Residue, then its C-alpha position, 0 to 999 in steps of 0.5 A: m562126329r568128334r563132339l558126339y564121341s566126347i558126349v558118349i565118353s562123358l556119359a560112359a564115365v558118369s554111368a561107370n561112376t554111378a554103377f560102381a558106387a559102393q552101396f550098403t544096405y543096413v537092416n535093423e533087427r529090432f524094427g525091421i528097418v531096411c535102408t540102402f546108401r553109398d558107404d563111400i560117402f557115409t563112412d563113419r558108422q556111429p555106435e548103435p544105441e543100447n536099445g537097438d532102435g537104429q544107426v547113424w552114419l557121418s560123412a567127412d564133409g559134415a553130413s549125417l544119415t540116420c535109419s531108425g524106428i520108434p514104436d507108434i504109441d500115440h497112433e500118429t497118422p502121417k498127416d498128423f505128423v506133417v501138420g505137427e512138424k509144420t507148426s513146430n516152434e522149435p528154435g532153429y527148425k523150419v519145415t519148408y516142405g511136407k507131404a503125407g500119404k496113406d502110410w508115409a510122410v516126407l519133410s524137408g527144411v532146415k534144422n540148426g543151420k543144416i538142410f534136412y530131409e526126413r521120410r517116415l513109414f507108418g507100419g501097420d505093425g505099430v512101428i514108425r520107420t525113419v530115414w533122416i539125412d542132413y547136410p550143410p547148405a554149401l553141399k546141396s548140389k552133392y546131397d540133393p541128388l542122393v536124398g531121393a534114392i536113400a529115402g526111397s530105399l527105406k522099407g519095413p517088413 
């Protein structure tokens, strides 16, 4: 009975920490990007570029988060994007996973010594909306569980 009580208390503590995690929803006016993340981790909001295409946040431990958009001037498909990135010869950049759907693509891998995860939404409005998260490999156990929720929050109009 004591063990069951300990397990219940532990689960309650985990649930409470998760339930009260500070959430922030960013909305980009130019491209209609919406992305939600924990602002108790990504605390250092960088200045928005003059062109208003997105925003970058940094964490104290070396991770970064970017929510941005670009016009799809080349009419790129999700599949074209994944294939192109997988065959890239960019130094310090290696895609280890890529998948494309009808209007989305995801990539993960390593860039400049950091693990990255990227999700793109290809809108019918001619805009590609992106969330990019990167972090040092030593922090994989901290950030891997956060990536799915952040990437899944990416939306457009």
